[in-house]
MOPAC internal coordinates of N, CA, C and O (Angstrom, degrees):
PM7 1SCF
backbone

  N    0.0000 0     0.00 0     0.00 0    0    0    0
  C    1.4413 1     0.00 0     0.00 0    1    0    0
  C    1.5184 1   108.35 1     0.00 0    2    1    0
  O    1.2310 1   121.09 1   -48.38 1    3    2    1
  N    1.3076 1   115.52 1   131.62 1    3    2    1
  C    1.4654 1   121.71 1   178.49 1    5    3    2
  C    1.5247 1   109.57 1   -94.02 1    6    5    3
  O    1.2310 1   121.18 1   -23.18 1    7    6    5
  N    1.3184 1   115.36 1   156.82 1    7    6    5
  C    1.4647 1   121.58 1   177.40 1    9    7    6
  C    1.5185 1   108.89 1  -112.81 1   10    9    7
  O    1.2310 1   120.63 1   -51.24 1   11   10    9
  N    1.3241 1   116.39 1   128.76 1   11   10    9
  C    1.4597 1   121.80 1   175.10 1   13   11   10
  C    1.5300 1   107.37 1  -110.54 1   14   13   11
  O    1.2310 1   120.39 1   -55.51 1   15   14   13
  N    1.3113 1   116.85 1   124.49 1   15   14   13
  C    1.4617 1   121.62 1  -177.33 1   17   15   14
  C    1.5313 1   110.06 1   -82.14 1   18   17   15
  O    1.2310 1   121.09 1  -114.57 1   19   18   17
  N    1.3338 1   115.51 1    65.43 1   19   18   17
  C    1.4540 1   122.35 1   177.85 1   21   19   18
  C    1.5226 1   108.79 1  -130.28 1   22   21   19
  O    1.2310 1   120.51 1   -22.20 1   23   22   21
  N    1.3273 1   116.64 1   157.80 1   23   22   21
  C    1.4598 1   122.51 1  -175.45 1   25   23   22
  C    1.5249 1   110.79 1  -102.11 1   26   25   23
  O    1.2310 1   120.84 1   -47.62 1   27   26   25
  N    1.3351 1   115.99 1   132.38 1   27   26   25
  C    1.4617 1   121.89 1   177.27 1   29   27   26
  C    1.5305 1   109.44 1   -60.77 1   30   29   27
  O    1.2310 1   119.95 1   -44.88 1   31   30   29
  N    1.3513 1   117.70 1   135.12 1   31   30   29
  C    1.4725 1   120.64 1  -179.38 1   33   31   30
  C    1.5267 1   111.66 1   -79.81 1   34   33   31
  O    1.2310 1   120.18 1   -93.73 1   35   34   33
  N    1.3280 1   117.26 1    86.27 1   35   34   33
  C    1.4663 1   120.34 1   178.77 1   37   35   34
  C    1.5205 1   110.36 1   -54.56 1   38   37   35
  O    1.2310 1   120.13 1   -42.67 1   39   38   37
  N    1.3315 1   117.35 1   137.33 1   39   38   37
  C    1.4710 1   118.95 1   174.91 1   41   39   38
  C    1.5300 1   109.91 1   -59.13 1   42   41   39
  O    1.2310 1   120.90 1   -29.73 1   43   42   41
  N    1.3360 1   115.88 1   150.27 1   43   42   41
  C    1.4646 1   120.35 1  -175.70 1   45   43   42
  C    1.5271 1   112.43 1   -60.10 1   46   45   43
  O    1.2310 1   120.19 1   134.21 1   47   46   45
  N    1.3102 1   117.24 1   -45.79 1   47   46   45
  C    1.4556 1   120.88 1   179.26 1   49   47   46
  C    1.5174 1   108.42 1  -106.32 1   50   49   47
  O    1.2310 1   120.85 1   -70.90 1   51   50   49
  N    1.3103 1   115.98 1   109.10 1   51   50   49
  C    1.4627 1   119.63 1  -178.30 1   53   51   50
  C    1.5221 1   108.61 1   -95.78 1   54   53   51
  O    1.2310 1   121.15 1   -63.10 1   55   54   53
  N    1.3125 1   115.41 1   116.90 1   55   54   53
  C    1.4601 1   120.91 1   171.69 1   57   55   54
  C    1.5252 1   107.48 1  -147.42 1   58   57   55
  O    1.2310 1   121.25 1   -32.45 1   59   58   57
  N    1.2969 1   115.21 1   147.55 1   59   58   57
  C    1.4505 1   119.34 1  -178.55 1   61   59   58
  C    1.5213 1   113.99 1    79.18 1   62   61   59
  O    1.2310 1   120.05 1  -166.73 1   63   62   61
  N    1.3479 1   117.51 1    13.27 1   63   62   61
  C    1.4643 1   120.72 1   178.27 1   65   63   62
  C    1.5218 1   108.91 1   -75.60 1   66   65   63
  O    1.2310 1   120.45 1   -56.81 1   67   66   65
  N    1.3155 1   116.75 1   123.19 1   67   66   65
  C    1.4634 1   122.19 1  -179.96 1   69   67   66
  C    1.5172 1   108.97 1  -105.46 1   70   69   67
  O    1.2310 1   120.20 1   -48.89 1   71   70   69
  N    1.3407 1   117.22 1   131.11 1   71   70   69
  C    1.4648 1   122.01 1   177.96 1   73   71   70
  C    1.5159 1   108.44 1  -116.28 1   74   73   71
  O    1.2310 1   121.12 1   -47.84 1   75   74   73
  N    1.3316 1   115.46 1   132.16 1   75   74   73
  C    1.4636 1   121.40 1   179.35 1   77   75   74
  C    1.5208 1   109.70 1  -127.92 1   78   77   75
  O    1.2310 1   121.18 1   -27.45 1   79   78   77
  N    1.3152 1   115.35 1   152.55 1   79   78   77
  C    1.4554 1   121.56 1   169.08 1   81   79   78
  C    1.5212 1   105.93 1  -111.06 1   82   81   79
  O    1.2310 1   120.64 1   -55.10 1   83   82   81
  N    1.3365 1   116.38 1   124.90 1   83   82   81
  C    1.4616 1   120.31 1  -174.59 1   85   83   82
  C    1.5287 1   110.89 1  -126.97 1   86   85   83
  O    1.2310 1   121.40 1   -29.12 1   87   86   85
  N    1.3011 1   114.92 1   150.88 1   87   86   85
  C    1.4577 1   122.08 1   171.25 1   89   87   86
  C    1.5251 1   105.40 1  -137.42 1   90   89   87
  O    1.2310 1   121.06 1   -70.12 1   91   90   89
  N    1.3186 1   115.58 1   109.88 1   91   90   89
  C    1.4557 1   119.79 1  -175.76 1   93   91   90
  C    1.5247 1   110.10 1   -66.89 1   94   93   91
  O    1.2310 1   121.32 1   -51.86 1   95   94   93
  N    1.3186 1   115.08 1   128.14 1   95   94   93
  C    1.4621 1   121.88 1  -178.78 1   97   95   94
  C    1.5147 1   108.99 1  -132.92 1   98   97   95
  O    1.2310 1   120.89 1   -45.57 1   99   98   97
  N    1.3135 1   115.91 1   134.43 1   99   98   97
  C    1.4624 1   121.36 1   178.59 1  101   99   98
  C    1.5253 1   108.22 1  -105.44 1  102  101   99
  O    1.2310 1   120.59 1   -47.05 1  103  102  101
  N    1.3311 1   116.49 1   132.95 1  103  102  101
  C    1.4616 1   121.15 1   178.95 1  105  103  102
  C    1.5266 1   107.89 1  -101.37 1  106  105  103
  O    1.2310 1   120.81 1   -56.71 1  107  106  105
  N    1.3360 1   116.06 1   123.29 1  107  106  105
  C    1.4637 1   123.07 1  -178.37 1  109  107  106
  C    1.5251 1   107.64 1  -121.13 1  110  109  107
  O    1.2310 1   120.76 1   -42.02 1  111  110  109
  N    1.3224 1   116.16 1   137.98 1  111  110  109
  C    1.4572 1   119.53 1   178.59 1  113  111  110
  C    1.5254 1   110.14 1  -136.68 1  114  113  111
  O    1.2310 1   121.20 1   -29.83 1  115  114  113
  N    1.3226 1   115.31 1   150.17 1  115  114  113
  C    1.4608 1   120.10 1   175.32 1  117  115  114
  C    1.5272 1   110.52 1  -111.84 1  118  117  115
  O    1.2310 1   120.35 1  -166.18 1  119  118  117
  N    1.3104 1   116.93 1    13.82 1  119  118  117
  C    1.4604 1   121.00 1  -179.51 1  121  119  118
  C    1.5176 1   112.02 1   101.71 1  122  121  119
  O    1.2310 1   120.32 1   148.06 1  123  122  121
  N    1.3264 1   116.99 1   -31.94 1  123  122  121
  C    1.4557 1   121.31 1  -179.94 1  125  123  122
  C    1.5310 1   112.33 1  -111.44 1  126  125  123
  O    1.2310 1   121.13 1   142.13 1  127  126  125
  N    1.3117 1   115.44 1   -37.87 1  127  126  125
  C    1.4601 1   120.95 1  -174.81 1  129  127  126
  C    1.5238 1   109.45 1  -124.00 1  130  129  127
  O    1.2310 1   121.58 1   -38.52 1  131  130  129
  N    1.3135 1   114.58 1   141.48 1  131  130  129
  C    1.4608 1   119.81 1   178.67 1  133  131  130
  C    1.5291 1   108.61 1  -112.26 1  134  133  131
  O    1.2310 1   120.63 1   -46.54 1  135  134  133
  N    1.3272 1   116.39 1   133.46 1  135  134  133
  C    1.4605 1   122.20 1   179.83 1  137  135  134
  C    1.5197 1   109.04 1  -119.18 1  138  137  135
  O    1.2310 1   121.00 1   -33.76 1  139  138  137
  N    1.2921 1   115.70 1   146.24 1  139  138  137
  C    1.4636 1   121.47 1   174.27 1  141  139  138
  C    1.5158 1   107.93 1  -116.80 1  142  141  139
  O    1.2310 1   121.03 1   -59.43 1  143  142  141
  N    1.3195 1   115.63 1   120.57 1  143  142  141
  C    1.4594 1   121.79 1  -177.23 1  145  143  142
  C    1.5191 1   107.86 1  -112.87 1  146  145  143
  O    1.2310 1   120.99 1   -57.68 1  147  146  145
  N    1.3200 1   115.72 1   122.32 1  147  146  145
  C    1.4562 1   120.14 1   177.86 1  149  147  146
  C    1.5164 1   108.77 1   -81.53 1  150  149  147
  O    1.2310 1   120.53 1   -51.17 1  151  150  149
  N    1.3292 1   116.58 1   128.83 1  151  150  149
  C    1.4559 1   120.57 1  -177.59 1  153  151  150
  C    1.5205 1   112.78 1   -80.17 1  154  153  151
  O    1.2310 1   120.16 1   165.66 1  155  154  153
  N    1.3091 1   117.30 1   -14.34 1  155  154  153
  C    1.4608 1   120.42 1  -178.22 1  157  155  154
  C    1.5190 1   109.33 1  -149.03 1  158  157  155
  O    1.2310 1   120.81 1   -22.70 1  159  158  157
  N    1.3054 1   116.06 1   157.30 1  159  158  157
  C    1.4560 1   120.30 1  -178.74 1  161  159  158
  C    1.5236 1   112.02 1   -82.27 1  162  161  159
  O    1.2310 1   120.32 1   150.86 1  163  162  161
  N    1.3250 1   117.00 1   -29.14 1  163  162  161
  C    1.4598 1   121.36 1  -173.90 1  165  163  162
  C    1.5212 1   112.09 1  -102.69 1  166  165  163
  O    1.2310 1   121.88 1   -25.56 1  167  166  165
  N    1.3310 1   114.01 1   154.44 1  167  166  165
  C    1.4558 1   119.92 1   170.76 1  169  167  166
  C    1.5192 1   108.33 1   -79.40 1  170  169  167
  O    1.2310 1   120.34 1   -31.73 1  171  170  169
  N    1.3050 1   116.95 1   148.27 1  171  170  169
  C    1.4667 1   122.36 1   177.79 1  173  171  170
  C    1.5210 1   108.89 1  -115.64 1  174  173  171
  O    1.2310 1   121.84 1   -25.77 1  175  174  173
  N    1.3129 1   114.09 1   154.23 1  175  174  173
  C    1.4589 1   121.11 1   174.84 1  177  175  174
  C    1.5235 1   107.90 1  -101.12 1  178  177  175
  O    1.2310 1   120.55 1   -36.54 1  179  178  177
  N    1.3361 1   116.55 1   143.46 1  179  178  177
  C    1.4607 1   121.78 1   175.77 1  181  179  178
  C    1.5228 1   107.58 1  -133.79 1  182  181  179
  O    1.2310 1   121.18 1   -46.26 1  183  182  181
  N    1.3449 1   115.36 1   133.74 1  183  182  181
  C    1.4558 1   121.61 1   177.49 1  185  183  182
  C    1.5168 1   107.92 1  -117.14 1  186  185  183
  O    1.2310 1   120.29 1   -50.76 1  187  186  185
  N    1.3320 1   117.06 1   129.24 1  187  186  185
  C    1.4564 1   121.93 1  -179.12 1  189  187  186
  C    1.5242 1   109.44 1  -124.09 1  190  189  187
  O    1.2310 1   121.22 1   -51.63 1  191  190  189
  N    1.3261 1   115.27 1   128.37 1  191  190  189
  C    1.4538 1   121.61 1   173.17 1  193  191  190
  C    1.5145 1   107.05 1   -96.21 1  194  193  191
  O    1.2310 1   120.58 1   -55.90 1  195  194  193
  N    1.3308 1   116.49 1   124.10 1  195  194  193
  C    1.4596 1   120.75 1   175.53 1  197  195  194
  C    1.5174 1   108.70 1   -74.78 1  198  197  195
  O    1.2310 1   121.20 1   -25.87 1  199  198  197
  N    1.3238 1   115.31 1   154.13 1  199  198  197
  C    1.4593 1   120.91 1   179.12 1  201  199  198
  C    1.5234 1   109.32 1   -56.76 1  202  201  199
  O    1.2310 1   120.97 1   -46.37 1  203  202  201
  N    1.3358 1   115.74 1   133.63 1  203  202  201
  C    1.4642 1   119.32 1   179.10 1  205  203  202
  C    1.5143 1   110.07 1  -158.50 1  206  205  203
  O    1.2310 1   121.36 1   -21.87 1  207  206  205
  N    1.3328 1   115.01 1   158.13 1  207  206  205
  C    1.4560 1   120.84 1   179.12 1  209  207  206
  C    1.5241 1   108.99 1   -79.32 1  210  209  207
  O    1.2310 1   120.95 1   -44.19 1  211  210  209
  N    1.3211 1   115.79 1   135.81 1  211  210  209
  C    1.4640 1   121.52 1   176.10 1  213  211  210
  C    1.5219 1   108.71 1  -151.44 1  214  213  211
  O    1.2310 1   120.89 1    -8.68 1  215  214  213
  N    1.3087 1   115.91 1   171.32 1  215  214  213
  C    1.4649 1   118.68 1  -178.57 1  217  215  214
  C    1.5282 1   110.15 1   -65.76 1  218  217  215
  O    1.2310 1   121.46 1   -30.12 1  219  218  217
  N    1.3118 1   114.82 1   149.88 1  219  218  217
  C    1.4573 1   119.65 1   179.30 1  221  219  218
  C    1.5261 1   110.65 1   -63.34 1  222  221  219
  O    1.2310 1   120.10 1   148.82 1  223  222  221
  N    1.3368 1   117.42 1   -31.18 1  223  222  221
  C    1.4687 1   120.76 1   178.90 1  225  223  222
  C    1.5286 1   110.81 1   -63.90 1  226  225  223
  O    1.2310 1   119.81 1   137.58 1  227  226  225
  N    1.3418 1   117.97 1   -42.42 1  227  226  225
  C    1.4655 1   120.80 1   177.70 1  229  227  226
  C    1.5280 1   111.05 1   -65.52 1  230  229  227
  O    1.2310 1   120.49 1   138.60 1  231  230  229
  N    1.3256 1   116.66 1   -41.40 1  231  230  229
  C    1.4622 1   120.52 1   178.79 1  233  231  230
  C    1.5237 1   110.08 1   -63.49 1  234  233  231
  O    1.2310 1   120.39 1   135.61 1  235  234  233
  N    1.3277 1   116.87 1   -44.39 1  235  234  233
  C    1.4691 1   120.23 1   178.84 1  237  235  234
  C    1.5187 1   111.38 1   -60.67 1  238  237  235
  O    1.2310 1   120.16 1   141.65 1  239  238  237
  N    1.3414 1   117.29 1   -38.35 1  239  238  237
  C    1.4699 1   120.93 1   178.93 1  241  239  238
  C    1.5232 1   111.03 1   -64.52 1  242  241  239
  O    1.2310 1   120.32 1   137.62 1  243  242  241
  N    1.3302 1   117.00 1   -42.38 1  243  242  241
  C    1.4721 1   120.61 1  -179.94 1  245  243  242
  C    1.5262 1   110.38 1   -67.84 1  246  245  243
  O    1.2310 1   120.05 1   137.03 1  247  246  245
  N    1.3386 1   117.50 1   -42.97 1  247  246  245
  C    1.4686 1   120.67 1   179.19 1  249  247  246
  C    1.5220 1   110.68 1   -64.97 1  250  249  247
  O    1.2310 1   119.80 1   137.72 1  251  250  249
  N    1.3278 1   117.99 1   -42.28 1  251  250  249
  C    1.4708 1   120.88 1   177.88 1  253  251  250
  C    1.5233 1   110.60 1   -62.68 1  254  253  251
  O    1.2310 1   120.52 1   140.65 1  255  254  253
  N    1.3326 1   116.62 1   -39.35 1  255  254  253
  C    1.4603 1   120.37 1   177.23 1  257  255  254
  C    1.5306 1   110.16 1   -63.18 1  258  257  255
  O    1.2310 1   120.51 1   133.86 1  259  258  257
  N    1.3418 1   116.63 1   -46.14 1  259  258  257
  C    1.4727 1   121.26 1  -179.79 1  261  259  258
  C    1.5220 1   110.98 1   -59.62 1  262  261  259
  O    1.2310 1   120.73 1   138.88 1  263  262  261
  N    1.3272 1   116.21 1   -41.12 1  263  262  261
  C    1.4648 1   119.39 1   177.66 1  265  263  262
  C    1.5213 1   110.94 1   -67.69 1  266  265  263
  O    1.2310 1   119.95 1   144.93 1  267  266  265
  N    1.3295 1   117.71 1   -35.07 1  267  266  265
  C    1.4633 1   122.18 1  -179.84 1  269  267  266
  C    1.5199 1   113.39 1   -67.05 1  270  269  267
  O    1.2310 1   120.53 1   151.15 1  271  270  269
  N    1.3399 1   116.60 1   -28.85 1  271  270  269
  C    1.4705 1   119.99 1   177.81 1  273  271  270
  C    1.5285 1   110.49 1  -100.59 1  274  273  271
  O    1.2310 1   120.85 1  -164.44 1  275  274  273
  N    1.3327 1   115.99 1    15.56 1  275  274  273
  C    1.4693 1   122.70 1   177.41 1  277  275  274
  C    1.5269 1   111.32 1    56.66 1  278  277  275
  O    1.2310 1   121.40 1  -134.04 1  279  278  277
  N    1.3368 1   114.93 1    45.96 1  279  278  277
  C    1.4674 1   124.79 1   179.93 1  281  279  278
  C    1.5344 1   111.09 1    54.77 1  282  281  279
  O    1.2310 1   119.64 1    65.01 1  283  282  281
  N    1.3179 1   118.29 1  -114.99 1  283  282  281
  C    1.4565 1   121.48 1  -174.83 1  285  283  282
  C    1.5228 1   113.47 1   -87.33 1  286  285  283
  O    1.2310 1   119.87 1  -174.33 1  287  286  285
  N    1.3306 1   117.85 1     5.67 1  287  286  285
  C    1.4576 1   120.30 1  -174.62 1  289  287  286
  C    1.5342 1   113.15 1   -79.90 1  290  289  287
  O    1.2310 1   120.13 1   127.77 1  291  290  289
  N    1.3213 1   117.37 1   -52.23 1  291  290  289
  C    1.4681 1   120.67 1  -176.11 1  293  291  290
  C    1.5260 1   111.13 1   -97.35 1  294  293  291
  O    1.2310 1   120.92 1   -30.04 1  295  294  293
  N    1.3251 1   115.84 1   149.96 1  295  294  293
  C    1.4557 1   120.67 1   174.96 1  297  295  294
  C    1.5236 1   109.16 1   -96.75 1  298  297  295
  O    1.2310 1   121.10 1   -15.42 1  299  298  297
  N    1.3330 1   115.50 1   164.58 1  299  298  297
  C    1.4592 1   122.02 1  -175.87 1  301  299  298
  C    1.5242 1   108.04 1  -158.75 1  302  301  299
  O    1.2310 1   120.09 1     1.47 1  303  302  301
  N    1.3157 1   117.43 1  -178.53 1  303  302  301
  C    1.4666 1   122.52 1  -179.00 1  305  303  302
  C    1.5256 1   110.64 1   -94.24 1  306  305  303
  O    1.2310 1   121.54 1   -35.03 1  307  306  305
  N    1.3263 1   114.66 1   144.97 1  307  306  305
  C    1.4575 1   121.84 1   175.95 1  309  307  306
  C    1.5147 1   108.37 1  -136.47 1  310  309  307
  O    1.2310 1   120.62 1   -52.57 1  311  310  309
  N    1.3359 1   116.42 1   127.43 1  311  310  309
  C    1.4566 1   120.83 1   175.83 1  313  311  310
  C    1.5217 1   107.83 1   -90.97 1  314  313  311
  O    1.2310 1   120.53 1   -63.11 1  315  314  313
  N    1.3382 1   116.59 1   116.89 1  315  314  313
  C    1.4572 1   122.09 1  -179.31 1  317  315  314
  C    1.5244 1   109.03 1   -85.46 1  318  317  315
  O    1.2310 1   119.88 1   -64.11 1  319  318  317
  N    1.3342 1   117.84 1   115.89 1  319  318  317
  C    1.4610 1   119.60 1   179.40 1  321  319  318
  C    1.5270 1   113.03 1   -71.42 1  322  321  319
  O    1.2310 1   119.99 1   165.41 1  323  322  321
  N    1.3214 1   117.62 1   -14.59 1  323  322  321
  C    1.4667 1   121.97 1   178.82 1  325  323  322
  C    1.5263 1   110.28 1   -81.64 1  326  325  323
  O    1.2310 1   120.40 1   129.07 1  327  326  325
  N    1.3355 1   116.83 1   -50.93 1  327  326  325
  C    1.4718 1   122.70 1  -178.68 1  329  327  326
  C    1.5230 1   113.14 1   -85.52 1  330  329  327
  O    1.2310 1   120.50 1   165.52 1  331  330  329
  N    1.3457 1   116.65 1   -14.48 1  331  330  329
  C    1.4714 1   122.39 1  -176.62 1  333  331  330
  C    1.5281 1   110.58 1    57.90 1  334  333  331
  O    1.2310 1   121.37 1  -134.56 1  335  334  333
  N    1.3376 1   114.98 1    45.44 1  335  334  333
  C    1.4694 1   121.73 1  -178.84 1  337  335  334
  C    1.5257 1   108.58 1  -146.67 1  338  337  335
  O    1.2310 1   121.14 1   -19.37 1  339  338  337
  N    1.3284 1   115.43 1   160.63 1  339  338  337
  C    1.4600 1   121.44 1   178.82 1  341  339  338
  C    1.5283 1   109.35 1  -102.52 1  342  341  339
  O    1.2310 1   120.70 1   -44.12 1  343  342  341
  N    1.3270 1   116.27 1   135.88 1  343  342  341
  C    1.4580 1   123.13 1  -179.33 1  345  343  342
  C    1.5206 1   109.36 1  -124.23 1  346  345  343
  O    1.2310 1   120.59 1   -26.61 1  347  346  345
  N    1.3259 1   116.48 1   153.39 1  347  346  345
  C    1.4596 1   122.16 1   171.19 1  349  347  346
  C    1.5312 1   106.38 1   -89.45 1  350  349  347
  O    1.2310 1   121.24 1   -54.98 1  351  350  349
  N    1.3318 1   115.24 1   125.02 1  351  350  349
  C    1.4657 1   120.56 1  -174.10 1  353  351  350
  C    1.5259 1   110.14 1  -139.28 1  354  353  351
  O    1.2310 1   121.27 1    -5.27 1  355  354  353
  N    1.3287 1   115.17 1   174.73 1  355  354  353
  C    1.4603 1   123.01 1   170.11 1  357  355  354
  C    1.5204 1   106.37 1  -145.16 1  358  357  355
  O    1.2310 1   120.68 1   -16.86 1  359  358  357
  N    1.3352 1   116.31 1   163.14 1  359  358  357
  C    1.4589 1   119.43 1   173.11 1  361  359  358
  C    1.5228 1   107.63 1   -67.35 1  362  361  359
  O    1.2310 1   120.46 1   -42.54 1  363  362  361
  N    1.3215 1   116.72 1   137.46 1  363  362  361
  C    1.4596 1   119.59 1  -179.28 1  365  363  362
  C    1.5290 1   111.54 1   -73.27 1  366  365  363
  O    1.2310 1   120.16 1   146.19 1  367  366  365
  N    1.3187 1   117.30 1   -33.81 1  367  366  365
  C    1.4627 1   121.50 1  -179.63 1  369  367  366
  C    1.5174 1   109.98 1  -113.59 1  370  369  367
  O    1.2310 1   121.12 1   -16.59 1  371  370  369
  N    1.3140 1   115.46 1   163.41 1  371  370  369
  C    1.4677 1   120.79 1  -178.70 1  373  371  370
  C    1.5231 1   111.58 1   -98.72 1  374  373  371
  O    1.2310 1   120.56 1  -152.69 1  375  374  373
  N    1.3333 1   116.54 1    27.31 1  375  374  373
  C    1.4676 1   119.15 1   176.46 1  377  375  374
  C    1.5207 1   109.71 1  -148.84 1  378  377  375
  O    1.2310 1   121.30 1   -26.08 1  379  378  377
  N    1.3183 1   115.11 1   153.92 1  379  378  377
  C    1.4613 1   122.04 1   175.69 1  381  379  378
  C    1.5202 1   106.00 1  -149.12 1  382  381  379
  O    1.2310 1   120.50 1   -40.11 1  383  382  381
  N    1.3175 1   116.65 1   139.89 1  383  382  381
  C    1.4565 1   119.12 1  -176.57 1  385  383  382
  C    1.5137 1   111.98 1  -144.94 1  386  385  383
  O    1.2310 1   121.28 1    -8.58 1  387  386  385
  N    1.3230 1   115.17 1   171.42 1  387  386  385
  C    1.4580 1   120.45 1   177.73 1  389  387  386
  C    1.5223 1   109.80 1  -146.66 1  390  389  387
  O    1.2310 1   121.10 1   -17.98 1  391  390  389
  N    1.3307 1   115.50 1   162.02 1  391  390  389
  C    1.4528 1   122.81 1   178.22 1  393  391  390
  C    1.5169 1   107.95 1  -120.39 1  394  393  391
  O    1.2310 1   119.92 1   -50.37 1  395  394  393
  N    1.3263 1   117.75 1   129.63 1  395  394  393
  C    1.4617 1   121.95 1   179.28 1  397  395  394
  C    1.5284 1   109.01 1   -69.52 1  398  397  395
  O    1.2310 1   120.63 1   -51.48 1  399  398  397
  N    1.3311 1   116.40 1   128.52 1  399  398  397
  C    1.4627 1   122.10 1  -178.85 1  401  399  398
  C    1.5269 1   112.65 1  -108.76 1  402  401  399
  O    1.2310 1   120.12 1   152.46 1  403  402  401
  N    1.3487 1   117.38 1   -27.54 1  403  402  401
  C    1.4533 1   118.34 1  -176.87 1  405  403  402
  C    1.5147 1   112.73 1  -152.91 1  406  405  403
  O    1.2310 1   121.31 1   -40.45 1  407  406  405
  N    1.3301 1   115.09 1   139.55 1  407  406  405
  C    1.4588 1   122.37 1   175.85 1  409  407  406
  C    1.5243 1   107.90 1  -119.44 1  410  409  407
  O    1.2310 1   120.31 1   -33.68 1  411  410  409
  N    1.3394 1   117.01 1   146.32 1  411  410  409
  C    1.4634 1   119.86 1   176.10 1  413  411  410
  C    1.5288 1   109.73 1   -87.44 1  414  413  411
  O    1.2310 1   120.27 1     7.09 1  415  414  413
  N    1.3231 1   117.08 1  -172.91 1  415  414  413
  C    1.4676 1   121.03 1  -175.26 1  417  415  414
  C    1.5309 1   113.47 1   -65.25 1  418  417  415
  O    1.2310 1   120.24 1   162.93 1  419  418  417
  N    1.3475 1   117.15 1   -17.07 1  419  418  417
  C    1.4715 1   120.48 1   177.56 1  421  419  418
  C    1.5319 1   111.62 1   -99.83 1  422  421  419
  O    1.2310 1   120.55 1  -168.23 1  423  422  421
  N    1.3225 1   116.55 1    11.77 1  423  422  421
  C    1.4686 1   124.05 1  -177.76 1  425  423  422
  C    1.5209 1   113.59 1    64.82 1  426  425  423
  O    1.2310 1   120.51 1  -154.68 1  427  426  425
  N    1.3231 1   116.64 1    25.32 1  427  426  425
  C    1.4635 1   120.67 1   173.84 1  429  427  426
  C    1.5312 1   108.22 1   -90.04 1  430  429  427
  O    1.2310 1   120.77 1   -40.98 1  431  430  429
  N    1.3205 1   116.14 1   139.02 1  431  430  429
  C    1.4657 1   121.34 1  -179.73 1  433  431  430
  C    1.5261 1   109.23 1   -70.76 1  434  433  431
  O    1.2310 1   120.20 1   -50.87 1  435  434  433
  N    1.3380 1   117.22 1   129.13 1  435  434  433
  C    1.4626 1   119.94 1   175.29 1  437  435  434
  C    1.5194 1   112.42 1  -119.35 1  438  437  435
  O    1.2310 1   119.67 1   162.34 1  439  438  437
  N    1.3260 1   118.24 1   -17.66 1  439  438  437
  C    1.4619 1   120.54 1   177.68 1  441  439  438
  C    1.5199 1   109.01 1  -147.69 1  442  441  439
  O    1.2310 1   121.46 1   -39.49 1  443  442  441
  N    1.3273 1   114.82 1   140.51 1  443  442  441
  C    1.4607 1   122.03 1   178.45 1  445  443  442
  C    1.5160 1   108.67 1  -143.27 1  446  445  443
  O    1.2310 1   120.98 1   -13.43 1  447  446  445
  N    1.3149 1   115.72 1   166.57 1  447  446  445
  C    1.4630 1   118.92 1   172.44 1  449  447  446
  C    1.5226 1   107.76 1  -112.22 1  450  449  447
  O    1.2310 1   121.52 1   -51.97 1  451  450  449
  N    1.3042 1   114.69 1   128.03 1  451  450  449
  C    1.4627 1   121.75 1   178.48 1  453  451  450
  C    1.5176 1   107.97 1   -80.23 1  454  453  451
  O    1.2310 1   119.93 1   -47.66 1  455  454  453
  N    1.3223 1   117.74 1   132.34 1  455  454  453
  C    1.4620 1   120.97 1   178.09 1  457  455  454
  C    1.5181 1   110.25 1   -67.33 1  458  457  455
  O    1.2310 1   120.76 1   -18.25 1  459  458  457
  N    1.3429 1   116.15 1   161.75 1  459  458  457
  C    1.4617 1   120.74 1   177.28 1  461  459  458
  C    1.5254 1   109.76 1   -54.20 1  462  461  459
  O    1.2310 1   120.70 1   -40.70 1  463  462  461
  N    1.3299 1   116.26 1   139.30 1  463  462  461
  C    1.4621 1   120.59 1   171.09 1  465  463  462
  C    1.5110 1   108.91 1  -148.88 1  466  465  463
  O    1.2310 1   120.95 1   -24.28 1  467  466  465
  N    1.3340 1   115.78 1   155.72 1  467  466  465
  C    1.4555 1   121.37 1  -176.49 1  469  467  466
  C    1.5220 1   110.96 1  -130.04 1  470  469  467
  O    1.2310 1   121.82 1   -31.87 1  471  470  469
  N    1.3228 1   114.11 1   148.13 1  471  470  469
  C    1.4651 1   122.75 1   170.33 1  473  471  470
  C    1.5196 1   106.08 1  -113.08 1  474  473  471
  O    1.2310 1   120.38 1   -41.29 1  475  474  473
  N    1.3332 1   116.88 1   138.71 1  475  474  473
  C    1.4621 1   120.46 1   178.72 1  477  475  474
  C    1.5213 1   109.43 1  -125.63 1  478  477  475
  O    1.2310 1   121.23 1   -39.05 1  479  478  477
  N    1.3206 1   115.25 1   140.95 1  479  478  477
  C    1.4562 1   121.70 1  -178.61 1  481  479  478
  C    1.5147 1   110.88 1   -66.68 1  482  481  479
  O    1.2310 1   120.73 1   -38.38 1  483  482  481
  N    1.3234 1   116.21 1   141.62 1  483  482  481
  C    1.4616 1   121.86 1   176.28 1  485  483  482
  C    1.5172 1   108.48 1  -117.85 1  486  485  483
  O    1.2310 1   121.05 1   -25.66 1  487  486  485
  N    1.3194 1   115.60 1   154.34 1  487  486  485
  C    1.4683 1   121.83 1   177.51 1  489  487  486
  C    1.5137 1   108.48 1  -116.79 1  490  489  487
  O    1.2310 1   121.07 1   -40.29 1  491  490  489
  N    1.3054 1   115.55 1   139.71 1  491  490  489
  C    1.4675 1   119.44 1   179.90 1  493  491  490
  C    1.5039 1   110.52 1   -94.22 1  494  493  491
  O    1.2310 1   120.10 1   180.00 1  495  494  493

């Protein structure tokens, strides 16, 4: 995974941003005993934007950014408005989509809803 020293374009109006602290754990069993194996030593932060309507220009900026970092392949910087700090993150999934919500009189898209997407913290 490559690192690009660029900042994620946070949407202008942030609402519905969910922040989680996660520690990936795998549960293994042999039928009698159950084991929990931690896949990493550190806790990770995850930020999820719920689906919401926003301007097509903001959606295009986020999609162009996602394509520029090759979706979930490259990591980049994200300024967390909750923690007031910058984190190195990547897209958790390799896809991002939107649904058209409104067309003007010339059938040009002016508003869409961006599907849920998440950023997850990476460690170097």
